[in-house]
C-alpha positions in Angstrom: -43.4 -19.3 -32.1 -40.5 -17.3 -30.7 -39.3 -18.3 -27.1 -40.3 -15.3 -24.4 -37.6 -16.1 -21.8 -39.5 -13.7 -19.2 -42.7 -15.9 -19.8 -40.9 -18.9 -19.1 -39.4 -17.8 -15.9 -43.2 -16.7 -14.8 -44.5 -19.9 -15.9 -41.8 -22.0 -13.9 -42.4 -19.8 -10.7 -46.3 -20.5 -11.0 -46.0 -23.9 -11.9 -43.1 -25.5 -10.1 -41.6 -22.9 -7.3 -44.9 -21.9 -5.8 -46.6 -25.1 -4.9 -43.1 -26.3 -3.2 -43.0 -23.1 -1.5 -46.8 -23.7 -0.3 -46.1 -27.3 1.0 -43.0 -26.1 2.9 -45.0 -23.4 4.7 -47.9 -25.8 5.7 -45.5 -28.0 7.5 -43.6 -24.9 9.0 -46.8 -23.9 10.7 -48.0 -27.3 11.4 -44.5 -28.1 13.2 -44.2 -24.9 14.9 -47.9 -25.1 16.4 -47.0 -28.5 17.9 -43.9 -26.8 19.8 -45.9 -25.7 23.1 -43.1 -23.0 24.2 -42.9 -20.9 21.0 -39.6 -19.1 22.3 -38.1 -22.6 22.4 -38.9 -23.0 18.8 -37.3 -19.6 18.2 -34.2 -20.8 20.4 -34.0 -23.8 18.1 -33.6 -22.0 14.9 -30.8 -19.5 16.7 -29.3 -22.9 17.8 -29.1 -24.3 14.2 -28.4 -21.0 12.6 -25.0 -20.7 14.8 -24.1 -24.4 14.0 -24.0 -23.2 10.5 -22.2 -19.7 11.0 -19.4 -20.8 8.6 -21.6 -21.7 5.9 -23.8 -18.8 6.4 -21.0 -16.6 6.4 -19.8 -18.1 2.9 -23.4 -17.4 1.4 -23.4 -13.8 2.9 -20.0 -13.0 1.3 -21.0 -14.4 -2.0 -24.3 -12.5 -1.7 -22.6 -9.1 -0.8 -19.7 -9.8 -3.7 -22.0 -10.7 -6.4 -25.3 -8.6 -5.8 -24.0 -5.5 -3.9 -20.4 -4.8 -4.7 -20.1 -3.2 -8.2 -16.9 -5.2 -8.6 -18.6 -8.5 -8.5 -21.5 -7.7 -10.9 -18.9 -6.4 -13.2 -17.3 -9.8 -13.2 -20.6 -11.3 -13.8 -21.1 -9.0 -16.8 -17.6 -9.7 -18.2 -18.6 -13.3 -18.1 -21.9 -12.5 -20.0 -19.9 -10.6 -22.8 -17.5 -13.0 -23.1 -20.0 -15.8 -23.7 -21.8 -13.7 -26.4 -18.5 -13.2 -27.9 -18.2 -16.9 -28.5 -15.9 -17.4 -25.3 -18.1 -19.7 -23.3 -15.2 -21.3 -21.1 -16.0 -18.7 -18.3 -19.8 -19.4 -18.1 -19.3 -23.4 -18.1 -16.7 -23.3 -15.3 -18.8 -21.2 -13.2 -21.9 -23.7 -13.7 -19.1 -26.7 -12.8 -17.9 -24.8 -10.1 -21.1 -24.1 -8.6 -22.2 -27.2 -8.8 -19.5 -28.7 -7.2 -19.7 -25.9 -4.3 -23.9 -27.0 -3.9 -23.1 -30.8 -3.5 -20.0 -29.9 -1.2 -22.1 -27.7 1.0 -25.0 -29.9 1.3 -23.1 -32.6 2.5 -20.9 -30.3 5.0 -23.8 -28.7 6.6 -25.7 -32.4 6.9 -22.5 -34.1 8.3 -21.8 -31.1 11.0 -25.6 -31.6 12.3 -25.1 -35.5 12.7 -21.8 -34.6 14.4 -22.4 -31.8 16.9 -26.2 -32.2 17.5 -27.3 -34.3 20.5 -30.6 -32.7 21.3 -32.4 -36.1 20.8 -30.9 -37.2 24.5 -32.8 -34.3 26.0 -35.5 -32.5 23.8 -39.3 -33.7 23.4 -40.4 -35.5 20.3 -42.2 -32.0 19.3 -39.1 -30.1 19.7 -37.2 -32.8 17.9 -39.3 -32.9 14.9 -39.2 -29.1 15.0 -35.4 -29.0 15.1 -35.0 -31.7 12.4 -37.3 -29.8 9.9 -35.2 -26.6 10.6 -32.1 -28.6 10.0 -33.2 -29.9 6.7 -34.3 -26.6 5.7 -31.0 -25.0 6.2 -29.4 -27.8 4.5 -31.6 -27.5 1.2 -30.7 -23.9 1.4 -27.1 -24.4 1.2 -27.7 -27.1 -1.7 -29.4 -24.7 -3.6 -28.6 -21.1 -2.8 -25.0 -21.2 -4.7 -27.2 -21.3 -8.1 -29.6 -18.9 -6.9 -26.8 -16.5 -6.1 -25.4 -16.9 -9.4 -28.9 -16.5 -11.3 -29.7 -13.3 -9.2 -26.3 -12.0 -9.8 -26.2 -12.5 -13.4 -29.4 -10.8 -13.7 -28.5 -7.8 -11.4 -25.2 -7.5 -13.5 -27.5 -7.2 -16.8 -29.7 -4.8 -15.0 -27.2 -2.3 -14.2 -26.3 -1.8 -17.9 -30.2 -2.0 -19.2 -33.0 0.3 -18.9 -35.5 -1.9 -17.6 -36.1 -5.4 -16.1 -37.5 -6.9 -19.4 -34.3 -5.8 -21.0 -32.0 -7.0 -18.6 -33.4 -10.5 -18.5 -33.6 -10.8 -21.7 -29.9 -9.7 -22.8 -28.6 -12.5 -20.3 -31.5 -14.9 -21.0 -29.5 -17.7 -22.5 -26.7 -17.2 -19.7 -29.6 -17.4 -16.7 -31.4 -20.4 -18.5 -27.9 -22.4 -18.4 -27.5 -21.7 -14.6 -31.3 -22.5 -13.9 -30.4 -25.8 -15.7 -27.8 -26.3 -12.8 -30.7 -25.6 -10.2 -32.6 -27.9 -11.7 -29.9 -30.5 -12.0 -28.8 -30.3 -8.2 -32.9 -30.3 -7.0 -33.5 -33.4 -9.0 -30.3 -35.0 -7.9 -31.5 -34.9 -4.4 -35.3 -34.7 -4.2 -36.2 -35.7 -7.9 -36.2 -38.5 -10.5 -32.1 -38.3 -10.6 -31.8 -39.2 -6.7 -31.5 -43.2 -7.8 -28.4 -42.0 -9.8 -27.0 -40.3 -6.4 -28.0 -43.3 -4.6 -26.4 -45.8 -6.7 -23.0 -43.9 -6.8 -22.7 -44.1 -3.0 -24.5 -47.6 -3.0 -27.5 -46.4 -1.1 -29.5 -49.5 -2.1 -32.6 -50.4 -0.4 -31.2 -51.8 2.6 -29.2 -48.6 3.5 -32.6 -47.2 4.7 -33.1 -50.0 7.2 -29.5 -50.3 8.0 -28.0 -49.5 11.5 -26.1 -46.6 10.0 -29.3 -44.8 8.6 -30.8 -45.5 11.9 -28.1 -43.9 14.0 -27.5 -40.8 11.8 -31.3 -40.1 12.4 -31.3 -40.1 16.1 -29.8 -36.6 16.8 -27.7 -38.3 19.3 -24.3 -36.9 18.1 -22.8 -39.9 15.9 -19.4 -39.9 17.3 -20.8 -39.4 21.0 -20.8 -42.6 23.2 -24.5 -44.0 22.8 -26.1 -44.2 26.4 -28.9 -46.6 26.7 -30.7 -46.4 30.0 -33.3 -48.8 31.4 -35.6 -47.9 34.4 -35.0 -50.8 36.8 -37.0 -50.3 40.0 -35.8 -53.9 41.3 -33.1 -54.9 44.2 -32.1 -58.1 45.2 -32.8 -58.9 49.1 -33.8 -57.3 52.3 -37.1 -55.5 53.3 -36.7 -52.8 50.9 -36.9 -55.1 47.8 -39.2 -53.3 45.0 -39.7 -55.1 41.9 -40.5 -52.8 39.1 -38.1 -53.7 36.6 -36.7 -56.7 34.9 -33.2 -57.1 36.9 -32.8 -58.3 40.4 -29.4 -56.0 40.9 -26.9 -57.8 43.3 -24.7 -55.3 45.0 -21.6 -57.0 44.2 -22.0 -55.8 40.4 -20.9 -52.3 41.2 -17.2 -53.1 41.3 -17.0 -55.9 38.8 -15.4 -55.7 35.5 -17.4 -55.8 32.5 -16.5 -59.8 31.7 -17.5 -60.8 35.1 -21.1 -59.6 34.6 -24.0 -61.6 33.8 -24.7 -62.2 29.9 -28.4 -61.2 30.3 -27.1 -57.8 32.0 -24.4 -57.2 29.2 -26.5 -58.1 26.1 -29.9 -56.6 27.4 -29.7 -53.4 24.7 -29.9 -56.0 21.9 -32.7 -58.2 23.5 -36.2 -58.5 22.0 -37.4 -56.5 25.1 -36.0 -53.9 23.4 -37.2 -52.1 20.2 -35.1 -52.1 17.4 -35.3 -48.2 16.6 -33.2 -47.6 20.0 -30.6 -50.3 20.0 -27.2 -49.5 19.8 -25.2 -50.1 16.4 -24.2 -53.9 16.0 -20.6 -52.7 16.0 -20.8 -50.3 19.3 -18.2 -51.2 21.4 -19.4 -51.7 25.2 -17.2 -49.6 27.6 -19.2 -49.5 30.6 -22.3 -50.3 32.9 -23.5 -48.4 36.0 -26.1 -49.5 38.2 -28.4 -47.2 40.7 -27.1 -47.5 44.3 -30.4 -47.9 46.3 -28.5 -47.5 49.6 -27.9 -43.6 48.5 -31.2 -41.5 49.5 -30.6 -38.9 46.7 -31.1 -41.6 44.4 -34.4 -42.8 46.0 -35.7 -39.3 46.2 -35.0 -38.9 42.5 -36.1 -42.2 41.6 -33.0 -42.3 39.4 -33.4 -45.7 39.4 -31.4 -46.3 35.7 -29.2 -48.8 34.4 -26.8 -47.3 31.8 -25.0 -49.0 29.2 -22.1 -46.7 27.5 -21.1 -47.5 24.2 -18.4 -46.1 22.0 -19.3 -45.4 18.7 -16.1 -45.9 16.4 -16.1 -44.0 13.0 -15.8 -47.4 11.1 -19.7 -48.2 12.0 -20.6 -45.5 9.2 -19.4 -46.9 5.8 -21.3 -44.9 3.4 -20.9 -41.8 5.7 -17.0 -42.3 5.3 -17.1 -42.8 1.8 -19.0 -39.3 1.5 -16.5 -38.0 3.7 -13.6 -39.0 1.7 -14.7 -37.9 -1.6 -15.5 -34.5 -0.1 -12.3 -34.0 1.7 -10.2 -35.3 -1.3 -12.1 -33.1 -3.8 -11.5 -30.0 -1.6 -8.1 -30.7 -1.1 -7.4 -31.4 -5.0 -9.2 -28.2 -5.9 -6.8 -26.1 -3.4 -3.8 -27.6 -4.6 -4.6 -28.2 -8.2 -5.5 -24.5 -8.8 -2.7 -22.9 -6.9 -0.4 -24.9 -9.1 -2.2 -23.6 -12.5 -0.3 -21.3 -14.8 -1.5 -17.6 -15.0 -3.3 -18.1 -18.4 -5.4 -20.9 -16.9 -6.9 -18.5 -14.3 -7.9 -16.3 -17.0 -9.6 -19.3 -18.9 -11.4 -20.3 -15.8 -12.9 -17.0 -15.1 -12.8 -14.9 -11.6 -16.2 -15.8 -10.6 -16.0 -19.7 -11.1 -12.5 -19.3 -9.2 -14.7 -17.8 -6.1 -17.1 -20.8 -6.7 -14.5 -23.7 -6.7 -12.7 -21.6 -3.7 -16.1 -21.9 -1.5 -16.4 -25.7 -2.5 -12.7 -26.5 -1.8 -12.3 -24.6 1.7 -15.8 -26.3 2.9 -14.3 -29.7 2.2 -11.1 -29.0 4.0 -13.2 -27.8 7.1 -15.4 -30.8 6.9 -12.2 -32.7 6.8 -11.1 -31.2 10.1 -14.2 -31.9 12.0 -13.9 -35.2 11.2 -10.4 -35.3 12.8 -11.6 -33.4 15.7 -14.7 -35.6 16.6 -14.2 -39.1 15.1 -11.2 -40.2 16.7 -9.9 -41.9 13.6 -6.6 -42.9 14.6 -5.7 -46.2 15.8 -2.7 -48.2 17.0 0.7 -46.2 17.7 -1.1 -43.4 16.2 -3.9 -43.1 18.9 -2.0 -40.1 20.5 -3.2 -38.2 17.5 -7.0 -38.5 18.2 -6.4 -36.1 21.6 -5.2 -33.3 19.6 -7.7 -30.5 19.1 -6.8 -30.1 15.3 -8.7 -26.8 14.6 -7.2 -25.1 17.6 -3.7 -26.6 16.8 -3.6 -25.2 13.4 -4.6 -21.9 14.5 -1.8 -21.8 16.7 0.1 -23.0 13.8 -0.6 -20.3 11.9 0.6 -17.6 14.5 3.8 -19.5 15.0 4.6 -19.5 11.4 3.9 -15.7 11.1 6.6 -14.9 13.3 9.4 -16.7 11.2 8.0 -16.8 7.8 9.7 -14.3 5.2 5.9 -13.2 4.3 5.7 -12.0 0.5 9.5 -11.4 0.0 9.5 -8.8 -2.8 10.5 -10.7 -6.1 14.0 -9.9 -7.7 15.6 -11.2 -10.8 18.9 -11.6 -8.9 20.1 -11.6 -5.3 22.7 -9.3 -3.8 23.3 -5.6 -4.4 21.6 -4.2 -7.6 24.5 -3.1 -10.0 21.9 -0.9 -11.7 21.6 1.5 -8.8 24.9 3.0 -10.2 23.0 3.9 -13.3 20.8 6.5 -11.6 21.7 10.0 -11.4 20.9 12.6 -8.9 17.4 14.8 -9.2 19.4 17.7 -9.6 21.6 16.4 -12.5 18.7 14.9 -14.2 17.0 18.6 -14.0 19.9 20.2 -15.3 20.1 17.9 -18.4 16.3 17.8 -19.0 16.2 21.8 -19.0 19.8 22.3 -21.0 18.2 19.8 -23.6 15.2 21.4 -24.1 16.8 24.9 -24.5 18.9 23.4 -27.2 16.0 22.1 -28.9 14.3 25.6 -29.2 17.7 26.8 -30.5 17.5 24.3 -33.2 13.7 25.0 -34.0 14.4 28.6 -34.1 17.3 28.3 -36.4 15.0 26.5 -38.5 12.3 28.9 -38.4 14.9 31.7 -39.4 16.0 29.9 -42.5 12.4 29.3 -43.7 11.5 32.9 -43.1 9.6 32.7 -39.8 8.0 35.6 -38.6 10.1 35.5 -35.6 11.5 38.9 -34.5 14.3 37.6 -32.4 17.7 37.5 -34.4 20.4 37.0 -31.6 18.7 33.9 -30.0 22.1 31.4 -30.0 22.7 32.2 -26.2 19.1 32.6 -25.3 17.7 30.4 -22.6 13.6 30.5 -23.2 11.4 29.6 -20.1 10.8 25.9 -20.6 7.4 24.6 -20.3 7.6 21.5 -17.8 4.7 19.1 -17.4 4.6 17.2 -14.1 1.8 14.3 -14.2 0.0 13.2 -11.0 -2.1 10.0 -11.2 -4.7 9.2 -8.6 -4.9 5.5 -6.9 -8.0 3.4 -7.5 -7.2 -0.1 -9.0 -7.9 -0.6 -12.8 -10.2 1.7 -13.2 -7.9 4.7 -12.7 -5.0 3.1 -14.3 -7.1 2.5 -17.6 -8.1 6.4 -17.2 -4.7 7.6 -17.0 -3.3 5.1 -19.6 -6.2 5.8 -21.9 -6.1 9.8 -21.4 -2.3 9.9 -21.7 -2.2 7.5 -25.0 -5.0 9.7 -26.6 -3.3 13.0 -25.9 -0.5 11.5 -27.3 -2.1 10.3 -30.5 -3.6 13.7 -31.1 -0.5 16.0 -30.1 2.6 13.6 -31.2 5.0 16.0 -29.2 2.8 15.8 -26.0 5.1 13.5 -24.3 8.5 15.4 -25.1 6.9 17.9 -22.4 6.8 15.4 -19.5 9.3 15.9 -16.9 8.0 13.8 -14.2 5.3 11.6 -12.8 4.1 11.1 -9.4 1.5 8.0 -9.1 -0.2 5.9 -6.7 -1.8 2.5 -7.0 -3.8 2.0 -9.8 -2.6 5.3 -11.4 0.9 3.5 -11.3 -0.4 1.1 -13.5 -1.8 3.4 -16.1 1.2 5.3 -15.9 3.3 2.5 -16.0 2.1 1.3 -19.3 2.2 4.6 -20.9 5.6 5.0 -20.0 6.5 1.4 -21.3 5.4 2.0 -24.8 6.1 5.6 -25.1 9.6 5.7 -23.3 10.9 2.6 -22.5 9.9 1.3 -26.3 11.0 4.5 -27.8 12.6 2.9 -30.8 10.1 0.3 -31.4 7.7 -0.1 -34.3 4.3 1.1 -33.6 1.8 0.3 -36.5 -1.0 0.8 -34.1 -2.0 3.9 -32.0 -1.2 4.2 -28.2 -4.8 4.3 -27.9 -5.4 0.6 -29.4 -2.5 -0.6 -27.4 -4.0 0.8 -24.1 -7.3 -0.6 -24.6 -5.6 -4.2 -25.7 -3.5 -4.3 -22.4 -6.7 -3.1 -20.1 -9.0 -5.6 -21.8 -7.1 -8.4 -19.7 -8.4 -10.2 -16.7 -6.1 -9.3 -14.0 -8.3 -10.1 -11.6 -8.7 -14.1 -11.8 -4.8 -14.8 -11.1 -5.2 -12.6 -7.8 -8.3 -14.3 -6.6 -6.6 -17.8 -7.7 -3.7 -17.1 -5.2 -5.7 -15.3 -2.6 -8.1 -17.9 -1.9 -6.2 -21.0 -2.8 -2.1 -21.0 -2.8 -1.5 -17.8 -0.7 -3.3 -19.3 2.1 -0.9 -22.4 2.2 1.8 -19.5 3.1 -0.3 -19.4 6.6 0.9 -22.8 7.3 4.3 -22.6 6.1 7.8 -21.3 7.6 8.9 -20.2 4.2 7.6 -18.2 1.3 7.0 -19.6 -2.3 6.4 -17.3 -5.2 4.3 -19.8 -7.1 1.5 -19.3 -4.4 2.1 -15.2 -4.1 -0.9 -13.4 -5.3 1.2 -10.1 -5.5 3.4 -12.0 -7.9 0.4 -13.6 -9.7 -0.8 -10.2 -10.2 2.6 -9.1 -11.5 3.1 -12.0 -13.8 -0.3 -11.1 -15.3 0.7 -7.8 -16.4 3.7 -9.2 -17.8 1.9 -11.7 -19.9 -0.5 -9.1 -20.9 2.5 -6.6 -22.1 4.3 -9.7 -23.7 1.5 -10.1 -26.3 1.6 -6.3 -27.1 5.4 -6.2 -27.4 5.4 -8.8 -30.2 3.2 -6.9 -32.6 5.8 -3.7 -31.7 8.8 -5.8 -31.9 9.8 -4.2 -28.4 11.2 -5.5 -25.4 9.4 -7.0 -22.7 9.4 -3.9 -20.7 7.2 -5.3 -17.6 9.6 -8.7 -17.1 12.8 -6.4 -17.5 14.8 -4.7 -14.8 13.2 -1.4 -13.7 16.0 0.6 -14.1 17.3 1.4 -17.4 20.5 2.3 -19.0 22.1 5.5 -18.0 21.4 7.3 -21.1 17.8 6.1 -20.9 17.1 7.3 -17.5 18.5 10.9 -18.3 16.3 11.1 -21.4 13.1 9.5 -19.8 10.7 11.3 -17.3 11.6 11.4 -13.4 8.9 8.6 -11.9 8.0 8.7 -8.2 6.1 5.5 -7.5 4.6 6.2 -4.4 4.5 3.4 -1.5 3.8 3.3 2.2 6.2 2.0 4.8 4.1 -0.1 7.4 6.6 0.2 10.2 7.2 3.9 10.1 4.1 5.4 8.1 6.2 7.2 5.9 5.5 7.7 2.3 8.4 6.1 0.3 9.1 5.7 -3.4 10.5 3.5 -6.0 12.0 6.0 -8.1 14.6 5.9 -11.0 16.9 8.9 -9.8 18.5 9.3 -6.6 16.1 11.7 -4.5 18.7 13.8 -3.0 17.3 16.8 -1.9 14.2 15.3 -0.5 13.1 15.1 3.0 14.3 11.7 4.6 15.5 10.4 1.2 17.6 7.8 2.3 15.0 6.2 4.4 12.4 6.9 1.8 14.3 5.5 -0.9 13.1 2.1 -1.4 15.4 0.8 -3.8 18.6 1.7 -2.0 17.2 -1.1 0.9 16.2 -3.9 -1.8 18.6 -6.7 -1.9 18.4 -7.4 -5.8 17.1 -6.5 -9.0 13.5 -6.0 -9.1 11.5 -6.1 -12.4 9.5 -3.1 -13.8 6.4 -5.1 -13.1 7.4 -5.5 -9.2 8.4 -1.9 -9.0 4.9 -0.9 -10.1 3.2 -3.2 -7.8 5.1 -1.6 -4.6 2.2 1.1 -5.3 -0.8 -1.1 -5.4 -0.4 -3.5 -2.5 -3.5 -2.8 -1.1 -4.8 -5.9 1.6 -6.3 -8.1 1.3 -6.0 -8.2 -2.1 -2.2 -7.9 -2.5 -0.4 -8.2 0.6 2.5 -6.2 1.6 5.9 -6.4 0.1 8.6 -7.5 2.3 11.9 -6.0 2.1 15.3 -7.2 3.8 16.2 -10.1 5.9 13.9 -12.0 7.9 13.5 -10.8 11.4 14.2 -7.2 12.8 15.9 -5.9 9.5 12.4 -6.6 7.5 10.3 -4.0 6.4 6.7 -3.8 4.8 5.6 -1.6 2.1 1.8 -1.2 1.2 -0.3 1.0 -1.1 0.8 4.4 -1.5 -2.6 5.8 -1.2 -2.5 5.0 2.5 -0.8 8.3 3.0 -1.9 10.4 0.1 -3.7 9.3 -2.9 -2.9 11.8 -5.6 1.0 11.9 -5.6 0.7 15.4 -5.4 2.7 15.8 -1.9 5.9 14.1 -3.8 5.6 16.1 -6.6 5.6 19.2 -4.3 8.6 18.0 -2.3 10.4 17.4 -5.9 10.0 21.1 -6.9 10.7 22.7 -3.8 13.8 20.5 -3.7 14.8 21.7 -7.2 14.4 25.4 -6.5 16.5 24.8 -3.3 19.3 23.4 -5.3 19.5 25.6 -8.0 17.6 28.8 -8.1 18.9 30.3 -11.4 18.1 27.2 -13.4 14.7 26.8 -11.7 13.6 29.9 -12.6 13.8 28.9 -16.3 11.1 26.5 -16.3 7.3 27.3 -16.5 5.8 24.2 -14.4 2.3 22.9 -15.3 0.4 20.0 -13.5 -1.8 17.5 -15.2 -3.6 16.0 -12.4 -5.6 12.9 -13.3 -8.2 12.3 -10.3 -11.7 10.1 -10.3 -14.7 11.6 -8.9 -16.1 15.3 -8.9 -14.5 18.2 -7.1 -15.9 17.8 -3.6 -13.5 20.5 -1.9 -16.0 23.0 -1.6 -19.0 20.7 -0.4 -19.5 20.3 3.2 -18.7 16.8 4.4 -21.7 14.5 5.9 -21.7 14.8 9.7 -20.8 11.6 11.7 -23.8 10.9 13.8 -24.7 7.1 14.1 -22.6 5.3 16.6 -20.4 8.5 16.9 -18.3 7.3 19.7 -16.8 4.5 17.4 -17.6 6.0 14.1 -15.9 9.3 14.7 -12.4 7.1 15.3 -12.7 4.9 12.3 -14.1 7.8 10.2 -11.3 10.3 11.4 -8.7 7.7 10.8 -9.8 6.7 7.1 -10.8 10.3 6.2 -7.3 11.8 7.0 -6.1 10.3 3.6 -8.6 12.5 1.7 -7.8 15.4 3.7 -4.1 15.2 3.2 -4.8 14.5 -0.6 -6.7 17.6 -0.9 -4.0 19.9 0.9 -1.3 18.4 -1.2 -3.1 19.2 -4.3 -4.0 22.7 -3.3 -0.5 23.4 -2.2 1.2 22.0 -5.6 -1.2 23.8 -8.2 -1.0 27.0 -5.8 3.0 26.6 -6.0 3.1 26.1 -9.8 0.5 28.9 -10.2 2.4 31.3 -8.0 5.6 30.8 -10.1 3.6 31.3 -13.3 2.0 34.6 -12.4 5.5 36.0 -11.7 6.9 35.4 -14.9 6.9 38.1 -17.7 6.7 38.1 -21.4 9.8 35.3 -22.3 12.5 37.6 -24.2 13.3 34.4 -26.0 10.0 33.0 -27.2 7.9 36.0 -26.8 5.6 33.9 -24.9 3.3 34.6 -21.6 2.7 31.8 -19.5 -0.5 30.1 -19.8 -2.4 30.5 -16.6 -4.1 27.3 -15.7 -3.2 23.8 -14.8 -5.2 20.8 -16.0 -6.9 18.8 -13.5 -8.9 16.0 -15.2 -11.8 14.6 -12.9 -13.5 11.5 -14.0 -16.9 11.7 -12.6 -18.1 8.5 -14.3 -20.7 6.4 -12.3 -19.0 4.3 -9.7 -21.2 1.2 -10.6 -20.5 1.3 -14.3 -16.6 1.4 -13.5 -15.9 -0.3 -10.3 -12.8 -0.3 -8.3 -11.7 -3.8 -9.6 -8.6 -5.6 -11.3 -11.0 -6.4 -14.2 -13.1 -4.2 -16.4 -16.0 -5.4 -18.8 -16.1 -4.1 -22.3 -18.9 -1.8 -21.2 -16.9 -0.4 -18.2 -14.0 0.1 -20.5 -15.9 1.7 -23.2 -17.2 4.5 -20.5 -13.5 5.1 -20.0 -12.5 5.4 -23.5 -15.2 7.7 -24.0 -15.0 9.8 -21.5 -11.0 10.2 -22.0 -12.0 10.7 -25.6 -14.6 13.7 -24.5 -11.4 15.2 -22.3 -9.4 15.0 -25.1 -11.6 16.9 -27.4 -12.5 19.6 -25.3 -11.2 23.3 -25.9 -9.5 23.8 -22.7 -7.6 20.6 -23.5 -6.3 22.1 -26.6 -5.2 25.5 -24.8 -3.3 23.4 -22.3 -1.3 21.4 -24.6 -0.6 24.4 -26.9 0.8 26.1 -23.8 3.3 23.6 -23.6 4.7 24.3 -27.2 8.2 25.6 -27.3 7.1 27.5 -30.8 7.2 31.4 -30.9 3.8 32.1 -30.2 2.3 34.9 -28.1 -0.2 34.2 -25.3 -2.1 36.5 -23.0 
């Protein structure tokens, strides 16, 4: 009989989960009914929730990431694809990471309640029972919820690619069953037959449940607070006012006597047979003070406050089992954070992004629990006693602020220090333009001479000195993480594979963020590896590159190593998440370069040899300077003629030689995923650069500035070109659609939405002006006397209208997401309008009108 996973899940819910839920609800309503003031019962729920705010926040973050955001669901779907492709490491690392997260979260929540809740001192018994019930519910929630988050997340990830619920569950059934087994494992370790294994690990034998440690931890008195034992005593010695309700005849001389001089019966009364064992202090509690009621004070008599109080210090050493658990949790937390921080990049891709998130939650919960222990347990003794008086969590926050003032935060990575000698290789924009146009015209003359020799139908016979109008292609690539990178690279690769001379018409790139990554890869294989062997197509090379997991190294440093920079006065590249992203690109290209017998471009200097710079397209990598708000560029030419070129030319301000990957990353640093790049010395001369999309996300503004500069520098040479734009953008054309009106919370919403949408407004205006500028130039052209051609009237604006949920903005794309991009690019390349556009770039003598 075949196994039906959906039927098994229904049976599991009916036979196991529902009875447990029914028992829980019965107890819930019973205890709630015992509390006389129901408003107090709700206050208790809020109190417990507030105590667990950090752990609740982590769970809410996980829910938002793995259930709501398409980035998280795509990560889980990529893991499912790997599992069924016989690469199970990601799933089993997720299983292990979630298991550790569950155990540490359960202990951390339980420990926090024991430390901070002292409601047993002042609440009624009914309220105490109700509050304990709520606390146990939350602790169980933190134990079981990590696996529930992952199980539901895997299902939702499958549902995104399937037609119905049954198909979604069936497609991921084995993965879901493995995660359900983890859920059942942690459940049975704490509440089932496997609990004895857990008890044995921490030496919780039968005597533990009758021990002082277990008894004191159950009081809700705050385990590190002073324990106050009170005895109602209405008896005072002597005088006509003597009243004997209590046990002790109080001598007024006791008020000022030290503990050692008090009667033995008084000092040890809390441990006598007159006191129930359950409320006695711990055997090793330290008596610090005894206070007696003063019957001569009228207020005491009126209040009938006739209690003797014994105040005991509760040292942390009286909880040996708890201390062992704290040691294990804290050690495991620190070990996870330190070990993962120091791993090689390839290990992160083996572990997987989803597992790294689970391990990070486990590690930081362990560390936060240890800080709570330092703050509350007063663990230091002897000459280190002063450390007990330090507010550790507050002190660490202040230390972070201090480090931020002097840390050379995320200094840009360089191959060498000092001035970059390769800057001298750069030529000016005007020089590059003149060389490129002259070369294209010479190529036409050679082509025309060849046509004449073979009997071409050309009617032009005196063209040796002819200067044809040169089609000049400008490529702008929009930002948007890996999806726009994959789109730009795949589109360019497919165009080159279908039209081999396509790349020869490209004069300049202007790219932003993810678009920079895509064009950077295309530029590497088509121009920087011009002489390499290419046994496989550019399309295949591109898909191989963008199949890599670039997210895992970023997450590894974001949640682990890079957080250590907050506590350090200096920057370490090994912990930098921006460096991790660059190194992951370098490793991915290294694997490709081996098959091409090509240089490892991504790890080589950004600036190439002088001859290569002249032959390769101009490339403006757009970035944003934080201090000025200016759009700036990393570029392979000297950007003379552009506004504020000296201030906006990033390479002239970097002290050192930067890698190709580092140059790309100047444009894709969108905090918090990638931090700003720090350039210059520490202090007032340090500047920071973030994602190019902060100012304008298409690159059109920079391209327009470049064209205007070229025209102003040499009008006669500029008249010899016909500019065309290939605009690569993501999403439909909304320029004619009325944007939605701001309504809800408009006072604040208007400010935030207005600030954010200015970027979109600048992008639309820049695109409009660039396309109009080029169209105006083409419309002014007449038939070319050399080539006999009319300019093609249109630019090419490619708009990817793929569903955002299927291709999320992420540094990892599942195979399905990449296939969506590939199919869309294929459809664009095979479109008739694309053929007409590419034909217009040809220098062959063919009339168009």
